[in-house]
Residue, then its C-alpha position, 0 to 999 in steps of 0.5 A: m499500500t502506498t502511504t502518505h507521508t506528511e508533516t507540519t509545515p507553513v507554506i510561507p515562512l514566518p515565524a509562528r508568534a509573527a504569522a499568529a498576529v498578523t492572522g488576529l488583525g486580519a480577522l479583527a479587521t474582518a469582524a471590524s468592517a461589519a460595522m462600517s459603511w460598505t458603500w454610499t448608496s443604499e442600491f445594493p440589497g441589504d443597505l451596507t450605508y450605516y456605521g455600527s448597524p450590520a445588515g446582511l453580507q456584513w453579518l456574514a463577515l463579523a461570523a467569518g472573523l471572529l470563527t478565525l479569531v476563536l480557532l486561532l486562539a483556541g489553537q496558541g491555547v488560549p485558556g477559556l477556549r482550548w474546547a474550541a479546537p481539540a485538534r489544534s490543527n491550523n488548519a482549521v485557522l486556514y479554511a476559516a481565514t479562506g471563508a472571511l477572504a470568499v466573504a470580502v472578495y465577493a461582496v467587493t465584486s458584487i457591489s462593483a458589479e451591481l453599482g458600476g467600479l469600485a468607486n462605489l466603494e466605502p472605506g468599510g469595504w476596503v477594510l473588509t478586503a485587507g482583512g480577509l487577505i491579511a488573514v489568509l496569509g498571515a494563516l498560511g504562516l503558521p504550522l499546516d498539515r502538508r503532505t511532503a510532495v504532491p504532484l503537478r497535475i497538467l490538464d490535457k494541453r489541447l484543451f488550453l487551445l481554448v483560451p486563445v480562440a475563446p476571446a476572438a470568437w467572443f469578440g467575432a460574435h459580437a461583431i456580426p450584426e444583430d439583424k443576421p440570423v446567424a447572430p444569436v448561434m454564432t454568440a451562444l456557441a462563443g459564449g460557450l467556448v467563453i465558460a469552457a475557457g475559463a472551466v479549464l483556467l480554473l480546475q489548472l489552477g486548483h492543480l497548480a494550489n493543491s500543489g502548492l500548499r500540499l495540505g494534508r491531515i494528520d490524525r492526532p487523538l484528542a486530548t480526553p476532554r473534563a468530564l462534565p456532569s450529565w446535565v451540561e453534555v445535554l445542554l450542550i447537545v441542546l446549544a448545538f442545534g439551537i445553533g443549526l437551527f439558527a443556521i439553516t433559518f438565516g439561510i432560508d430566510t435570505e432576502y435576495g440571491e446576493l446575501f444566499t451566495g454569499y452564505l453558501l460561501f461561509v458554510a462550505l469554508a466554515v463547515p470544513a473549518l470547524a471539521k478540521s478543529g475537532l470540534l465536530a468530532r466531539l460533538r459528535a461523540l456526545t451525540v452518541k453518547h446521548r443518543p435519544v437526547t439527540t433525537g429530541a433535540a433534532f426532532a424539537a428543532a425542526a419542529g421549532f422553525p414555523f415558530t420563527q417565522t412571521s408569515d409563510q413566505y419560507t416556510s412554504v420553502a420548509t414544506n417543500i424541502l421536507i417533502f423532496a427530503t422524504v423521497a429522497l430517503g425512501l430512493n436511498i433503500v433502493v439506491g444507497l442500500a440494495g444498490l439499484l439504479d433507479l431513474g423513474y422514481v419520481a413517478f412513485l412520487g406522483v403514483g402516490a399523489y394521484a391516489a390521494a388526489l383520486v380520494s379527496g373529494s375534489p370536484a375533478s375527481p371522477i371518483h368523488v369521495q372524500f376519504p379521511f385523512w388516515a384512509a387517503m394516506l394510506t391509499g397512496a401508499v399502498v398503489s404507490m406500492i403495488f406500482g413498486v411491484l408490478i414495475g419490479a417483478p419484471t424488471l429487477r432481473l435486469r442490473g446494472d445500466y439495463l435497470a436504469i433504462v428501463t427504469l428511465g422508461f417507466g418514469e415517462i410511461f407514467r407522465i405519459t398515461m396521466l396525460n392521455l387519461n384525460g377521455t379523449t385518448g383515454p378513459k377519463v380518469t386525470n384530466g390529462s394536462n389540466g391535472i386534479p385541481r381543487i384538492p381540498d385541505l386535510q383535516i384532521f381530528g377536526f383540525d383543518l390544515g388550511d386554516p391558521h391558527t395560534v400556538l403558544g402565541v404565534e399564528l401558524g399558517r396553512f404551510s407551516n401546518y402543512y410543514l409539521l405534518m410533513l415533519l411527523v411523515t419524515a420522523l416515520v420515514v426516518l425510523v423505517f429506513a434505520r430499523v431496515g437499515n440494522s436489520r438482517i434484511g438491510r444486511a443482505w441488501v448492502a451485500i447484494r450493492e457490494d457483489e451481488t453473485a457472492a450474495e447470492a451464492m451464500g444463500i441470500n435471495g437476490f431477487r426476492l429482497k430486491l424487489l421488496a427495497f422496491a415495494l418499500g422505496a416506493l410506499l415511503a415516496g407515496l407516503a410522501g405523495t399524499v401529502q404534497a398533493h395537498v400542499s400543491y392543491t393541483v396534482t398534474p403530470d408534469q410535476y413528475t419528470f425525469a429533469e427539470a430547472l426545479p425539484p422534485n424529478s428523478a435527477f434531483l432526487l438521485a443526486a440528493v442521495i449521491l451527492g448526501g451519502m448513500g447510505t445514511i439518513s442525514g446524508p440525503l436530508a442534507g444533500a436534498t436541502l441544499l439541491f432545494l435551496i440551492p436552485k431556488k435561492l438562485e433564481f435572481l441568475a436567470d438564465y444562468q441558474l442552471l449553469a451555476f449551479g451545473a458547476a457548483l454540483i462539479v464543484l462538490m463531486r470533485v471535493r467530496p466524491e462521497g457526498l457530504i455525510p458519508n458513512r465509513r464503506r463509502q469513505l473508504e471506498f473513495h481515501e483508500t490511501a487514506v487508510p493507516a498500513q497494517a503491520s505485516d512481516e509482508p507486504t500487503a495490499l489492501t482492497k476495497a473488499g478488505a477495506 
């Protein structure tokens, strides 16, 4: 096995105390800039013209500066702050400082682009930029965990031909008169070349930075924490979930795209900083020790979200996130545990939604019945499960790409069938493209979810009611996934995923267990579909496609499972949250929305191919070289199966 040699050295040769002083000065300047004016006009979103009153992006600068300062002081062993960096790794300080610089560069660039130049910056903007740059330079002078050698990767040299060709094509396309028919085509082609050339340069710049910085990881045993009373540990868990609720609420409640983009940049670097510091590992140990308390705190934090809102504007977003996340968890059984590539899974969500809509009492339903809440949910779930069995029985003997193609076909067949059941080209069941509108709100024990209600002095609107209902459904799905995943059936699914032939040789009935995974995944999707039908008031075929600009659809569901972390519970939940929020919040980019979203996905998969929250097995598959070599008299090779 190839071992990776590491060392603890600075990138910039500076005395340790001087580097720490420079980093602290930069962090203080970044935080102090939040109390200064960044621009002279209120036309930039957030109104950054006031002194002593942070707003918008200034709050992110304040958080980034303080985080960098706290991690720096904790790494230096300052009494009272050592708990913040139990790993004593200066890489955490570098990540936090980079987050501060990213917020600074983005803020200055946005102000200049929207207002027309750097002349629109006030002193606070310059202090912000200088502080972020100084903090990063100082952090590069700290002793960092680094690899001894990282070879420079050079992209295919032919790709660099795009660099001189792209500008020439751009100016040539814009020289063509606009009234010429070929002008739009040439402009689009030139734009594509410019984007491709920029991607090549960014990738090469990333390889160059990786080769120069040589950042690595040294696993240091965390210092034994001071023994705390159980009630203090429980209080720390509750506090952590409270901070998490505040951070998520801040992201969902961002009122304009510029603030959300800055928020993403900060979070993308703050989370690795906390991980490198060892703080997340220490918190994870506490949650494992007090698992029931952790579960209750997580549920209470999620249930507290509607009480932080003054309207249903963002609660509707949170409700749709829960629907999307619940369906992603169901797909995680099929893809993450059983290893079956399903590209038409959104059809099961549609089956559940249509089944519930038909028995909901809608005037457009040809059945003209109205089931109670529990019966409607059971109908949607059972009908979806039946469809899962009917589709899986003849197709699950296929494997790999063949199964993916068949499931993709099923998804399209479902959508086209719903279009044709319109009374003209087929029986009148679904009203074709018009769908089933005017679905009434659910009533549970006389409680109408469509009406606002006052709870603990807070008025909860319609979407808040459905959010709390969907939270209960999500909790049920999480419970089912956890129990099944840790059962004998769950272990058999994992065996099939790893090697179906070997699993069958050990006596596992692969077909029956794959059919069970398909049926259970379809049932959970149908359960979420019943709630979605009542939340959206209308069910139409175009809501259930393979790919669309906004989720839920089969492509986004599969991406949520893979990006979040296959085979885990929290992974798809995190992946679904990001994949719903990012397109929703990037609507201000208009035509460039999908381009920016696609670029973000590429970066995420390149940086963390195993997913945001992977399980141990999948992490080893992607990072075998990070596994410590085992002592042996003879050299041995560690394989994925051995991992």
